N, C-alpha and C positions, 0 to 999 in steps of 0.2 A: 604461212607464218614467216615473218621477217627474221633475218639472221640474228639480229640483236635479241629478239624475243626468244629465239631458240637457245641462244647462249645463256640467257637469264634463267630459262627453265632448266637447262642442264646443270648450272651451278646450284640452283635451288634444290634440285634432286640430289646432287652430291652432298650438299650441306645436311639435308634430311638424313641421308645414309650415314654420314659421319656422326651426327648426333645420336642416331638410333644405335650405332655400334658402341658409342660411349655409354649410352644408357644400359645396354646389355652387360657391359663390363661392371657397371655399378650394381646392377641387379644380381650378378653372379657373386659379387663381393658381399652383398648385404647379409646373407645368413651367417657368413663367417664373422662379420663385424658384430652382429648381434650375439653370436655364440662366445666370442672372445672378450667382449666387454667386461672389464673387471678382472681379467686374468693377468698373470704376470709373465712377461717375455724377457728372457735374457739374451742379449745380442752381443756376440764377440765381433768387434769391429777391427778388422785387420786385413793385410794384403797390400799389394802395390798401389791400389787406388787411394790408400791413405796418404801416400807420398806424391800423388799426382798434383803438379803445380796448377793445373786447370781448376779454378774455383767452381766452374759449372759441374764438373764431374764429382768433386767432393761434396758440393752443395746438394746434388741430386740424392746422394745416399742420406745426407742429413735430413732432407725433406721427407724421405720415405720413413725414417725413424720418427720424425715429428708427426707424420700422419698417423702412425700407430698410437702415439700418445693422445692425439686429438680425438680419436674414436673410442677412447676409454680404456685402452690397454695400458697396464702398468709396465713401463719399459725400463730396464736396467741395462746399461752398456758397459762392457769390459773391453777396453781397447788394447791393441798390441803396440808395436813400435820397434820391432826388431831391426828394420833398416835404419831407423834414426839412431838406434843404439850403436850399430856397427859403424855408422858414419862418425859418430862422436868418439868412438874408441879409436878409429883410424886417425882422427885429428889429434888424439892424445898419444899416438904412437903405439897403440895396443892392437893386437890381432884377435879377431873373433875365432872361437873354437867351439865346435858342436859335437855332441855325442847323442846319436839317435834323435836328432831334432831338438835337443836341449842345450842351451848355451852354458858353457863352462864359465863360471863367474868367480874370480878371485876378489880380494879386498879392493884393489884399485878399480876393477870393473864394476863392482856393485855401486860405488859412489857415482860413476857415470850413468849407470842404469837408472838409479833413482832420480837423479837430476833431470835426465833426458825425458823420462816417462812422466814425472810429476809436473815439471816446470815448462816443458816444451810441447810434448805430444798431447797431454791431457788438456792443456790450455787451447791448443789448436782445434781439438775435437769439440770442445765446449763452444768456441767461437763460431765454428761452422754450424753447429746445432742451433745456437742463438740466432744466427742470421737466417736460418730456415724457419724461424718463428717458434722454436722450442724453448723450454725452460730448463737448461742444464744445471747440474750441480756437480762440479768437479770434486772428486773424492780420492785423495792419495790412498793407494791400496792398503798401506800399512796402518791406516786409520780404521779399517773395517775387516782386514784379513790377518789372521794369526797362523803361523806355520812352525813346523819343525824342519830340521835339515833333511833334505831328500837323500835317502841312503840306498834306495833300490829303484830301478827303472820300471816301466809298465809290465815287463815280463818277469819281474821279481829278481833280477840279477843285481848284485851289489854295484853301486856306482858312487863316485865322489865328484860332484860338480862344483864344489866350493860353496859359495853363498847362494845356493839354489834351494828353495823350500818346497814342502808339501803342505798345502793348506789343511789345518786341523780345526779351525774355527772361523766362522763368518759372523760378524756382528750384525745380525739380521735387524735388530731394532733400529739401529742407526740408518740402515738403508730404507727400511719401511717408513721411517719418519720423514725422510726426504720425499718419498713417493706421496705420502699423505699430505705433505705441504704443497704438492703440485709440481714437484721437480722430477727430472729424469736424472738419476745418479749416473755419473760417468766415472768409472773406477779404473785406476791404473793397476797393472799386474805386479805389485810389490806387496810383500807381507812383512809383518813384524815377527821376528824369531823369538824363541823362548829365552834367548840371551839379550833381548831388546834391540837387536841389530836388524837392519833391513835385509830382506832376502829377495832375490829375483824369482818370480813365479812365471812359468810358461803361461802365456795369456789364454791359451785354449783350456788348460787345466784350471786356471783361475775362474774362467767363465763357467765351467762345469760345476765347480764347487759352489759358486754363488747361486747357480740355478738350482742345485740340489737343496741348498739351505733355504731358499725361498719357495721351494716346491713349485718351481715355474712350470707353466703349462707347455711352453715352447722354449727351446734353446737353439739359437740360430748362429752358425759359424759363417761369417762373411769373409771370404778370402779371395785369392786371384786364380782359383781353379773352378771349373764348372760344378764340381761335386766329387764324388768318389768314382773313379774310372776303372773299369775292369782291365783296360790296357792304358796305363798312364801316358803312353805316347799317342793315343788316339782319343781326341776330344769327343768323338761320337760314341764312345763306349760307356756313356754315363749309366751308372747303376741308380735307377729311379728310387727303388725301395730296398732297404737292407735290414735284415733281422739280426739281432745281436748274436744269435747262434751261428751265423755265417762268418763272423769276424775272424775267428781263429784260422779258418781255412784260407781266408784272403791274406792273412799275415804270412802263412806258409808259402803261398804262391807269389808273395812279393807285391801284391796289389796294394796292401797297406804297408807303407814303408816310409822311412825318413821322417819328414815333417808331418806326415799324415798320421803317424803312430800316436803321438800324444793327443791329437784331435779325436781319433776314434776311441782311444782308451778312455778319455774323459767323457765322451758321449755315452759309451756303454755304462760307465759308472753312474752318470747322471740318471740314465734310464732306470738303473737298478735301485736308485735312491728316490724315485718318485717323479722325476720329470717325465711328462707324457710322450713327447716326441722331440727328436733332434733333427736339425736340417743343416746341410752343407750347401752353400750357394756361392755364386761368383759375383762379388760386389762390383765388378767392372761392367756388368751388363745393366743397362738402364732399368731401374725399378725391379730388379731381381727379388728384392725383399718382399715387395707387395705381390708380385706374381706368385711367389712360393707360398705366401700365407693366405692370400685372398682369392685364389683361383683353384678350380677342381684339379687341373693337371699338374700344377707346380712347375718348377724349372730346374731344381737341383736334386740332391740325394736326401731322402728321408730315412732316418734310422728309427726302428721301433723295437720294442721288446718282442721276443719270440724266437 
């Protein structure tokens, strides 16, 4: 056999192997796609990848979310925007202050929070999703979320964070109407208080409340950590599956700490209120959302009742 023929045969064999591997991935995903069709997924979109200036990186996440919608899953997105808020505050001469992962929000800060989330971050997320072929519907959080002032933290201790709220009502009909009309709601973490003023809502908490109200089948937190780590300094110590009964022990050990506390607390509450499973995944990893949802092994931390 001539060298040219041998090379052609080699490349043909390689192409067949690549196509076969892709087919196996699709076949692995098929039962999940069939099972999840018509289900509701709530995705918390946050982390450093939100602020990545590289359109390829941001577009990849948007395409993954668009994929979920394209295969018949009812997707609702609740986005964060903490870094954008901190930047806007610094430009206004204000310093960010946090207590147990929650932003202290005075009257000057809440004005910046609402403007940044509704007019900048929400718009950016919608544009990225539209470029990926999706049909986004930007929804200011205070159009669908009602809250009371947050008076206690997730451990029940008294706290005063200013204009920070605890969601008491989700206007489900408004969200479902957008879904029925073929849109993917993109919700900012702001709520209307009982005094008709806007309140800052931790995005993780907001996503959990929305998921509970919609009785979502899946709640996915996309951030810039691999998941829940038994050793926060060791990325190889990923906890693949976590039961709600194990959470208190992990808090005592310091495994669940700082910014992870509201995430885990909202995840546990969502599970108690009817959400079937909660996932923590790293949005920086290519296609982490699809790998977590449509493969047998998954890639992040799955939290379940028990």
